[in-house]
C-alpha positions in Angstrom: 96.2 53.3 78.4 95.8 54.1 74.5 97.9 56.9 73.1 95.2 59.6 72.8 94.1 58.7 76.3 98.2 59.4 77.5 98.7 62.8 75.4 94.7 64.4 77.2 96.4 63.0 80.4 99.2 65.2 80.1 97.2 68.1 78.6 95.0 67.9 81.7 98.5 67.1 84.1 100.3 70.0 82.8 97.0 72.3 82.4 97.0 71.6 86.4 100.4 72.4 87.3 100.3 75.6 85.3 97.0 76.7 87.7 98.8 75.3 90.4 101.8 77.7 90.0 99.5 80.7 89.4 97.6 80.2 92.3 100.9 79.9 94.3 101.6 83.2 92.8 98.4 84.8 94.0 98.6 83.1 97.1 102.4 84.2 97.7 101.1 88.1 96.2 98.6 88.0 99.9 101.5 87.0 101.9 100.0 83.2 102.3 103.6 81.8 102.0 102.3 78.3 103.5 99.4 77.9 100.9 101.8 79.0 98.0 104.2 76.6 99.0 101.5 73.8 99.2 100.3 75.4 95.4 103.8 74.4 94.7 103.5 71.3 95.8 100.4 70.1 94.2 101.8 71.7 91.0 105.3 69.2 91.5 103.0 66.6 91.6 100.9 68.0 88.5 104.5 68.1 86.8 105.6 64.9 87.7 102.1 62.6 86.2 102.5 64.9 83.0 106.5 63.8 82.7 105.9 60.5 83.5 103.6 60.2 81.0 106.3 62.2 78.5 108.9 59.5 79.4 106.7 56.5 78.6 105.9 58.3 75.0 109.6 58.8 74.3 110.5 55.3 75.6 108.0 53.9 73.2 109.2 56.0 70.4 112.4 55.1 70.8 112.0 51.5 71.0 109.6 51.3 67.9 109.4 54.3 66.3 107.3 53.5 63.6 104.5 53.1 65.7 104.1 56.4 67.0 102.8 59.2 64.9 103.4 62.7 65.9 99.9 64.0 65.9 98.9 68.1 66.5 97.7 66.5 70.0 101.1 65.2 70.8 102.4 68.9 70.0 99.9 70.3 72.5 100.4 68.0 75.1 104.3 69.0 74.7 103.3 72.8 74.8 101.5 72.2 77.7 103.8 70.6 79.4 106.7 72.8 78.4 104.5 76.1 79.2 103.5 74.5 82.7 107.2 73.8 83.4 108.5 77.3 82.9 105.3 78.6 85.0 106.6 76.3 87.8 109.7 78.0 87.3 109.2 81.1 87.3 106.2 80.7 90.5 109.2 79.4 92.6 111.1 82.6 92.0 107.8 85.1 92.5 107.2 83.5 95.7 111.3 84.0 96.6 110.7 87.7 95.8 107.2 88.2 97.6 109.1 86.6 100.6 111.8 89.1 100.2 109.6 91.7 99.7 107.5 91.1 103.0 110.7 90.8 104.8 111.7 93.7 103.6 108.5 95.7 103.9 108.1 94.7 107.5 111.7 95.8 108.5 112.6 92.3 109.4 115.5 92.2 107.2 119.2 91.9 108.3 
């Protein structure tokens, strides 16, 4: 896989991860917690793929710094990945909050 293809895959996987995290929040908001958890699993799978590409790129740069050119596209890919990670982290917090709210509102809090 060439550099541009790796970068485009990182962008796609980062975008997918962010979308799944947002879908998880929406599912939790509707009290569909199993669906939310499934969306978060899908999010994590996409994040893992994107992170693997990032690791490959970092390893290549560390081994041969002169062969890697930092482009605007690569910066964009990094931006997508970091936003996806942040969204994923926040989605987990939102899901827990919605679960707690559901418990309180349904009178099941201990």
